[in-house]
C-alpha positions in Angstrom: -95.0 -13.3 -10.1 -96.0 -17.0 -10.1 -97.6 -18.3 -13.2 -99.3 -21.4 -14.2 -97.2 -23.6 -16.8 -98.8 -23.2 -20.3 -98.0 -25.1 -23.5 -97.8 -21.6 -25.3 -97.4 -18.1 -23.8 -99.0 -15.0 -25.2 -96.6 -12.2 -25.9 -97.4 -8.7 -26.9 -94.6 -7.1 -29.0 -94.6 -3.4 -29.2 -92.9 -1.6 -31.8 -93.0 1.8 -33.5 -89.8 2.9 -35.2 -87.4 1.4 -37.8 -84.8 0.0 -35.2 -87.5 -1.8 -33.4 -88.8 -3.5 -36.5 -85.3 -4.9 -37.1 -85.0 -6.3 -33.6 -88.5 -7.6 -33.7 -87.8 -9.3 -36.9 -85.0 -11.5 -35.4 -86.9 -12.3 -32.1 -90.0 -13.1 -34.1 -88.1 -15.8 -35.9 -86.8 -17.0 -32.7 -90.3 -17.3 -31.1 -91.3 -19.3 -34.2 -88.4 -21.6 -33.8 -89.0 -22.1 -30.0 -92.4 -23.0 -30.6 -93.8 -22.1 -27.3 -95.2 -18.7 -28.0 -98.2 -16.9 -29.6 -97.0 -13.5 -30.6 -99.1 -10.3 -31.2 -97.5 -7.4 -32.6 -98.7 -3.8 -31.8 -97.5 -1.0 -33.9 -97.7 2.3 -32.2 -97.6 4.2 -35.7 -94.7 6.5 -34.4 -92.9 5.8 -37.7 -95.9 6.0 -40.3 -94.1 6.7 -43.5 -94.1 3.5 -45.6 -90.3 3.9 -46.2 -89.8 3.7 -42.5 -92.6 1.4 -41.6 -94.7 -1.0 -43.7 -91.7 -1.6 -46.3 -89.6 -2.9 -43.4 -92.5 -5.3 -42.3 -92.5 -6.6 -45.9 -88.8 -6.8 -46.5 -88.0 -8.4 -43.2 -90.9 -10.8 -43.4 -92.2 -9.5 -39.9 -95.8 -10.8 -39.2 -98.3 -7.9 -39.8 -99.2 -6.1 -36.7 -102.6 -7.2 -35.2 -103.0 -3.5 -34.1 -101.8 -0.1 -35.4 -102.5 2.7 -33.0 -101.4 5.4 -35.7 -100.0 7.8 -33.1 -97.9 9.3 -35.7 -95.4 12.4 -34.9 -96.7 14.5 -32.0 -95.0 16.3 -29.1 -93.6 13.7 -26.7 -96.2 13.7 -23.9 -99.2 13.9 -26.3 -97.6 10.8 -28.2 -97.2 8.7 -24.8 -100.7 9.9 -23.7 -102.4 8.8 -26.8 -100.5 5.4 -26.8 -101.7 4.7 -23.1 -105.3 5.4 -24.0 -105.3 3.5 -27.2 -103.2 0.5 -25.8 -104.8 -0.2 -22.5 -108.0 -1.7 -24.1 -105.7 -4.0 -26.1 -104.0 -5.4 -22.9 -107.5 -6.0 -21.4 -108.6 -7.9 -24.4 -105.6 -10.0 -25.0 -104.4 -10.5 -21.5 -100.8 -11.3 -22.4 -98.3 -13.3 -20.3 -95.6 -10.8 -21.0 -95.1 -7.5 -22.9 -92.0 -6.7 -24.9 -90.4 -3.3 -25.6 -87.4 -2.4 -27.5 -84.9 0.3 -27.5 -85.7 3.9 -26.2 -88.4 5.6 -28.2 -91.5 7.2 -27.1 -93.3 4.0 -27.9 -90.9 2.1 -25.6 -91.6 4.1 -22.5 -95.4 4.2 -23.1 -95.5 0.4 -23.6 -93.4 0.1 -20.3 -95.8 2.3 -18.4 -98.8 0.5 -19.7 -97.4 -2.9 -18.8 -96.5 -1.7 -15.3 -100.0 -0.3 -14.6 -101.7 -3.4 -15.6 -99.2 -5.6 -13.6 -98.1 -7.5 -16.8 -94.3 -8.7 -16.8 -92.3 -6.6 -19.0 -89.2 -7.5 -20.9 -86.8 -4.7 -22.3 -84.8 -5.6 -25.1 -81.7 -3.2 -25.1 -81.9 -2.6 -21.5 -79.2 -0.8 -19.5 -77.8 1.5 -22.1 -77.2 5.1 -20.8 -75.9 8.3 -22.5 -76.0 10.1 -18.9 -77.7 13.2 -20.4 -81.5 13.6 -19.5 -81.7 16.5 -22.1 -81.8 13.7 -24.7 -85.5 12.4 -25.0 -84.2 8.9 -25.6 -82.2 8.8 -22.4 -85.4 9.8 -20.4 -87.2 6.8 -22.2 -84.3 4.6 -21.3 -84.5 5.5 -17.6 -88.4 5.3 -17.4 -88.3 1.9 -18.9 -85.6 0.1 -17.1 -87.1 1.5 -13.7 -90.2 -0.6 -14.2 -88.7 -3.7 -16.3 -88.9 -7.2 -15.0 -86.7 -9.0 -17.5 -83.5 -7.1 -18.6 -81.9 -8.0 -22.1 -78.7 -6.1 -22.5 -76.7 -6.3 -25.4 -73.3 -5.4 -23.9 -71.1 -5.6 -20.6 -71.4 -1.9 -20.3 -75.2 -2.3 -20.2 -74.8 -4.9 -17.3 -72.6 -2.4 -15.3 -75.0 0.4 -15.8 -77.9 -1.6 -14.4 -75.7 -2.7 -11.5 -74.8 0.8 -10.8 -78.4 1.5 -10.4 -79.1 -1.4 -8.1 -80.4 -3.8 -10.6 -78.9 -7.2 -10.8 -81.8 -9.8 -10.9 -83.1 -11.0 -14.1 -80.3 -9.2 -16.1 -79.2 -11.3 -19.3 -76.2 -10.4 -21.3 -77.3 -11.5 -24.9 -75.6 -9.4 -27.4 -77.3 -7.0 -29.9 -80.4 -8.5 -31.4 -80.5 -5.9 -34.3 -77.2 -7.6 -35.7 -78.7 -11.0 -35.9 -80.1 -10.5 -39.3 -76.6 -9.4 -40.6 -74.9 -12.6 -40.0 -74.5 -15.1 -42.9 -77.0 -13.3 -45.1 -77.2 -13.5 -49.0 -79.3 -10.4 -49.3 -76.4 -7.9 -49.7 -76.3 -5.9 -53.0 -72.9 -5.6 -54.9 -71.5 -2.1 -55.5 -72.5 -2.6 -59.2 -76.0 -3.4 -58.2 -76.1 -0.2 -56.2 -74.7 1.9 -58.9 -77.5 0.8 -61.4 -80.0 1.9 -58.9 -78.2 5.1 -57.5 -76.0 7.7 -58.8 -73.2 6.7 -56.6 -69.6 7.0 -57.2 -66.9 4.2 -56.6 -66.0 5.9 -53.3 -68.6 7.5 -51.2 -69.5 8.2 -47.5 -73.0 8.0 -46.0 -74.8 10.7 -43.9 -77.8 10.0 -41.7 -79.4 12.7 -39.6 -82.5 12.6 -37.5 -82.0 13.2 -33.7 -83.9 16.1 -32.2 -80.8 18.0 -31.2 -79.8 18.1 -34.9 -83.1 18.5 -36.5 -84.7 21.2 -34.2 -81.5 23.2 -33.7 -80.9 25.2 -36.9 -77.2 25.9 -36.3 -76.5 22.3 -35.7 -78.0 21.3 -38.8 -76.3 23.9 -40.7 -72.9 22.9 -39.3 -73.6 19.2 -40.4 -74.7 20.1 -43.9 -71.7 22.7 -44.3 -69.2 20.0 -43.1 -70.4 17.2 -45.4 -70.4 19.7 -48.3 -66.7 20.5 -48.0 -65.5 17.0 -48.3 -63.9 15.7 -51.4 -65.9 12.5 -51.5 -69.5 11.9 -52.6 -71.8 11.8 -49.5 -75.0 9.7 -49.9 -77.6 11.1 -47.8 -80.9 9.0 -47.2 -83.0 11.8 -45.7 -85.4 11.1 -42.6 -88.9 13.0 -43.2 -88.1 14.9 -40.0 -84.7 16.2 -41.2 -86.3 17.0 -44.8 -89.0 19.0 -43.1 -86.3 20.9 -41.1 -84.2 21.6 -44.2 -87.2 23.0 -46.0 -88.6 24.9 -43.1 -85.3 26.7 -42.5 -84.5 27.0 -46.2 -81.1 25.3 -45.9 -80.8 23.8 -49.5 -77.9 26.3 -50.2 -75.9 24.6 -47.6 -76.0 21.2 -49.6 -73.0 20.9 -51.8 -72.9 19.1 -55.3 -71.2 16.2 -53.6 -74.3 15.4 -51.5 -76.7 12.9 -53.1 -79.8 13.1 -51.2 -82.3 10.3 -51.6 -85.4 8.9 -50.1 -85.2 6.6 -46.9 -84.0 3.1 -48.0 -85.0 -0.5 -47.4 -83.1 -2.4 -44.8 -81.0 -4.5 -47.2 -80.3 -1.7 -49.4 -79.0 0.4 -46.4 -76.8 -2.4 -45.3 -75.3 -2.8 -48.8 -74.6 0.8 -48.9 -72.9 0.9 -45.4 -70.9 -2.2 -46.3 -69.5 -0.5 -49.6 -69.0 2.9 -48.1 -65.8 4.6 -46.9 -67.3 5.8 -43.9 -70.5 6.9 -42.2 -71.5 10.2 -40.5 -74.4 9.5 -38.4 -76.4 10.3 -35.2 -78.2 7.1 -35.4 -77.4 4.5 -32.8 -78.5 1.8 -35.2 -76.1 3.0 -38.1 -73.3 3.3 -35.5 -73.8 -0.4 -34.8 -74.3 -1.6 -38.4 -71.3 0.2 -39.6 -69.2 -1.4 -36.8 -70.5 -4.8 -37.8 -69.4 -4.1 -41.5 -65.9 -2.8 -40.4 -66.7 0.5 -41.7 -65.4 3.7 -39.6 -67.8 6.3 -38.5 -68.2 9.9 -37.3 -70.8 10.4 -34.6 -72.6 13.7 -35.1 -74.1 13.5 -31.6 -72.4 14.5 -28.3 -72.3 10.8 -26.8 -73.2 7.5 -27.7 -74.3 4.4 -25.7 -72.2 2.0 -28.0 -68.9 2.9 -26.1 -67.2 -0.4 -27.3 -67.2 1.1 -30.9 -65.3 4.2 -29.4 -62.8 2.2 -27.6 -61.8 0.2 -30.5 -61.5 3.3 -32.6 -64.2 2.6 -35.2 -66.2 5.5 -34.3 -65.2 9.1 -33.1 -67.4 11.5 -31.6 -67.5 14.9 -33.3 -70.9 16.2 -32.4 -72.6 18.9 -34.8 -69.2 20.6 -34.9 -68.0 21.6 -38.5 -64.4 21.7 -37.7 -64.5 18.2 -36.1 -66.5 16.5 -38.8 -64.2 17.7 -41.5 -61.1 17.0 -39.6 -62.2 13.4 -38.6 -63.4 12.8 -42.3 -60.2 13.9 -43.8 -58.1 11.8 -41.5 -60.2 8.7 -41.5 -58.7 5.3 -41.0 -59.8 1.6 -40.2 -58.5 0.4 -37.0 -56.7 -2.9 -36.8 -58.7 -4.4 -33.9 -62.2 -5.5 -34.4 -63.6 -7.9 -32.0 -67.2 -7.9 -33.0 -68.1 -6.9 -29.4 -71.8 -6.1 -29.9 -72.9 -9.6 -30.7 -72.6 -12.9 -32.5 -75.9 -13.3 -34.2 -77.6 -15.6 -31.6 -79.3 -12.8 -29.4 -82.8 -13.6 -30.5 -82.4 -17.3 -29.8 -81.0 -16.6 -26.3 -83.8 -14.1 -25.5 -86.7 -16.5 -26.6 -85.2 -19.4 -24.5 -84.8 -17.1 -21.3 -88.4 -15.7 -21.7 -89.6 -19.1 -21.9 -87.8 -20.3 -18.8 -88.8 -17.0 -16.9 -92.5 -17.7 -17.8 -92.3 -21.5 -17.2 -90.6 -21.3 -13.8 
């Protein structure tokens, strides 16, 4: 699409979940530094708990959203439908030069559909990642979004290959992972002593996070995970996602939580990073935690059946156990830190690259 050159371009940034807030924080800073953008943030409201939403805006100094659609937690199709209904008038009012979506949530797919239907150029940050399993809701969102994206920002070479395999080679940019930008050269980390003042953590501990549909809607999977971590001879700190908490309460699974499991509320970003950095290992189904643990050179056990972050597997920092009791316990008891670590996911400059590429794209 040929566009007239402007002094400033209007960008609609769409976010809705914790990982997207982190990515948006890094790119918003890059937009400000670039100086050629007016950014308007639209929050879908997919994550509506303050611990997963407003607290992140405050802590990461993200500009407050101009719009909050308050979608909340609903069935997938209902969530996407409500987003489209509420977002379309915003597009008409703001008439943006470009819409940006992040990652692979329902918010991502809905934002992409809305942009395409209004013929607004669409940028996808974290494009090209695949798990090759369409039973995973996030995989469907990835496929929908990349099928109608105009500007692809992929964090890894694997993403470039995946896009090429689907016939996409134009406007594909290898940028590194933007969610790691905030972690480089930061003074915001807490020491182990500061963490121990705030939480009842021991000198050595592991971290568990669990929130994926496959693990929270499947009672047996969740039981296997809780049983596995409860048999470990190390403290397991468990910041519990609201969805997981509701599943445990609904199925009455508290009896499967051992005394070594310290269940706490969702944590602020820098507290989470400090805990990961000081932990022995992580047990997680979160793509964000997989990347963050790798950055901090902390090994991980993935309680999902696949991951798009294959580089962390290849270097040995993560192992896939799935929701399998025996594999989780075996991997945990034989944990080690690999000697190779190439920081394959990024160098802390992804946001700057993305902002510059968007400017050149819109200005061409």
